[in-house]
Biotite code that builds the C-alpha atoms (Angstrom):
import biotite.structure as struc

atoms = struc.array([
    struc.Atom([48.345, -60.332, 32.766], chain_id="A", res_id=1, res_name="MET", atom_name="CA", element="C"),
    struc.Atom([50.502, -63.426, 31.373], chain_id="A", res_id=2, res_name="GLY", atom_name="CA", element="C"),
    struc.Atom([52.583, -66.086, 33.714], chain_id="A", res_id=3, res_name="MET", atom_name="CA", element="C"),
    struc.Atom([55.571, -63.959, 32.278], chain_id="A", res_id=4, res_name="LYS", atom_name="CA", element="C"),
    struc.Atom([54.361, -60.946, 33.383], chain_id="A", res_id=5, res_name="ASP", atom_name="CA", element="C"),
    struc.Atom([53.552, -61.996, 36.947], chain_id="A", res_id=6, res_name="LYS", atom_name="CA", element="C"),
    struc.Atom([56.827, -63.369, 37.399], chain_id="A", res_id=7, res_name="PHE", atom_name="CA", element="C"),
    struc.Atom([58.737, -60.520, 36.167], chain_id="A", res_id=8, res_name="GLN", atom_name="CA", element="C"),
    struc.Atom([56.663, -58.032, 38.267], chain_id="A", res_id=9, res_name="ASP", atom_name="CA", element="C"),
    struc.Atom([57.028, -60.521, 41.409], chain_id="A", res_id=10, res_name="GLN", atom_name="CA", element="C"),
    struc.Atom([61.106, -60.676, 40.908], chain_id="A", res_id=11, res_name="ALA", atom_name="CA", element="C"),
    struc.Atom([61.389, -56.371, 39.942], chain_id="A", res_id=12, res_name="GLU", atom_name="CA", element="C"),
    struc.Atom([59.663, -55.941, 43.555], chain_id="A", res_id=13, res_name="GLN", atom_name="CA", element="C"),
    struc.Atom([62.624, -58.583, 45.430], chain_id="A", res_id=14, res_name="TRP", atom_name="CA", element="C"),
    struc.Atom([64.944, -56.523, 43.480], chain_id="A", res_id=15, res_name="GLN", atom_name="CA", element="C"),
    struc.Atom([63.627, -52.924, 45.000], chain_id="A", res_id=16, res_name="GLN", atom_name="CA", element="C"),
    struc.Atom([63.322, -54.701, 48.491], chain_id="A", res_id=17, res_name="GLN", atom_name="CA", element="C"),
    struc.Atom([66.936, -55.775, 48.135], chain_id="A", res_id=18, res_name="GLY", atom_name="CA", element="C"),
    struc.Atom([68.378, -52.290, 47.222], chain_id="A", res_id=19, res_name="LYS", atom_name="CA", element="C"),
    struc.Atom([65.982, -50.672, 50.313], chain_id="A", res_id=20, res_name="GLU", atom_name="CA", element="C"),
    struc.Atom([67.709, -53.567, 52.669], chain_id="A", res_id=21, res_name="ARG", atom_name="CA", element="C"),
    struc.Atom([70.733, -52.404, 51.873], chain_id="A", res_id=22, res_name="SER", atom_name="CA", element="C"),
    struc.Atom([70.855, -48.696, 52.036], chain_id="A", res_id=23, res_name="GLY", atom_name="CA", element="C"),
    struc.Atom([69.329, -49.299, 55.566], chain_id="A", res_id=24, res_name="GLU", atom_name="CA", element="C"),
    struc.Atom([72.393, -51.670, 56.256], chain_id="A", res_id=25, res_name="ALA", atom_name="CA", element="C"),
    struc.Atom([74.489, -48.571, 55.228], chain_id="A", res_id=26, res_name="ARG", atom_name="CA", element="C"),
    struc.Atom([72.381, -46.430, 56.754], chain_id="A", res_id=27, res_name="GLU", atom_name="CA", element="C"),
    struc.Atom([73.039, -48.124, 60.160], chain_id="A", res_id=28, res_name="LYS", atom_name="CA", element="C"),
    struc.Atom([76.952, -48.618, 59.932], chain_id="A", res_id=29, res_name="ALA", atom_name="CA", element="C"),
    struc.Atom([77.328, -45.032, 59.150], chain_id="A", res_id=30, res_name="GLY", atom_name="CA", element="C"),
    struc.Atom([75.921, -43.839, 62.425], chain_id="A", res_id=31, res_name="GLN", atom_name="CA", element="C"),
    struc.Atom([77.854, -47.142, 64.327], chain_id="A", res_id=32, res_name="ARG", atom_name="CA", element="C"),
    struc.Atom([81.055, -45.732, 62.873], chain_id="A", res_id=33, res_name="SER", atom_name="CA", element="C"),
    struc.Atom([80.173, -42.168, 63.761], chain_id="A", res_id=34, res_name="SER", atom_name="CA", element="C"),
    struc.Atom([79.723, -43.812, 67.434], chain_id="A", res_id=35, res_name="GLN", atom_name="CA", element="C"),
    struc.Atom([82.542, -45.281, 67.295], chain_id="A", res_id=36, res_name="GLN", atom_name="CA", element="C"),
    struc.Atom([84.367, -42.534, 66.743], chain_id="A", res_id=37, res_name="ARG", atom_name="CA", element="C"),
    struc.Atom([82.780, -40.078, 69.183], chain_id="A", res_id=38, res_name="GLU", atom_name="CA", element="C"),
    struc.Atom([83.441, -42.847, 71.747], chain_id="A", res_id=39, res_name="ARG", atom_name="CA", element="C"),
    struc.Atom([87.507, -42.610, 71.176], chain_id="A", res_id=40, res_name="ALA", atom_name="CA", element="C"),
    struc.Atom([87.592, -39.151, 71.123], chain_id="A", res_id=41, res_name="ARG", atom_name="CA", element="C"),
    struc.Atom([86.331, -38.979, 74.451], chain_id="A", res_id=42, res_name="GLN", atom_name="CA", element="C"),
    struc.Atom([89.042, -41.792, 75.725], chain_id="A", res_id=43, res_name="GLY", atom_name="CA", element="C"),
    struc.Atom([91.434, -39.775, 74.186], chain_id="A", res_id=44, res_name="ILE", atom_name="CA", element="C"),
    struc.Atom([89.716, -36.574, 76.068], chain_id="A", res_id=45, res_name="ASP", atom_name="CA", element="C"),
    struc.Atom([89.417, -38.884, 79.589], chain_id="A", res_id=46, res_name="ASP", atom_name="CA", element="C"),
    struc.Atom([93.084, -39.245, 79.405], chain_id="A", res_id=47, res_name="THR", atom_name="CA", element="C"),
    struc.Atom([94.313, -35.851, 78.520], chain_id="A", res_id=48, res_name="HIS", atom_name="CA", element="C"),
    struc.Atom([92.193, -34.730, 81.561], chain_id="A", res_id=49, res_name="ASP", atom_name="CA", element="C"),
    struc.Atom([93.871, -37.490, 83.454], chain_id="A", res_id=50, res_name="GLU", atom_name="CA", element="C"),
    struc.Atom([97.166, -36.680, 82.699], chain_id="A", res_id=51, res_name="MET", atom_name="CA", element="C"),
    struc.Atom([96.786, -32.933, 83.588], chain_id="A", res_id=52, res_name="GLU", atom_name="CA", element="C"),
    struc.Atom([95.467, -33.832, 86.772], chain_id="A", res_id=53, res_name="ASP", atom_name="CA", element="C"),
    struc.Atom([98.628, -36.379, 87.228], chain_id="A", res_id=54, res_name="ARG", atom_name="CA", element="C"),
    struc.Atom([100.755, -33.252, 86.416], chain_id="A", res_id=55, res_name="LEU", atom_name="CA", element="C"),
    struc.Atom([99.100, -31.136, 88.255], chain_id="A", res_id=56, res_name="ASN", atom_name="CA", element="C"),
    struc.Atom([99.506, -33.122, 91.251], chain_id="A", res_id=57, res_name="GLU", atom_name="CA", element="C"),
    struc.Atom([103.064, -33.830, 90.881], chain_id="A", res_id=58, res_name="ASP", atom_name="CA", element="C"),
    struc.Atom([103.656, -29.933, 90.019], chain_id="A", res_id=59, res_name="TYR", atom_name="CA", element="C"),
    struc.Atom([101.960, -28.901, 93.249], chain_id="A", res_id=60, res_name="ASP", atom_name="CA", element="C"),
    struc.Atom([103.924, -31.731, 95.967], chain_id="A", res_id=61, res_name="ARG", atom_name="CA", element="C"),
])
């Protein structure tokens, strides 16, 4: 194996590792995004419940 081939193989290996790492980063970002959406949705539900409770308390008085 010549020196050129050795360096070519190493460059290809680094390129493949970079692609894998970028794919993993995208997956993590997608997971964080969905978790943030879920938390926001939960916050909206909590706010709605609180408003409904206040309305019911005011109506009962």
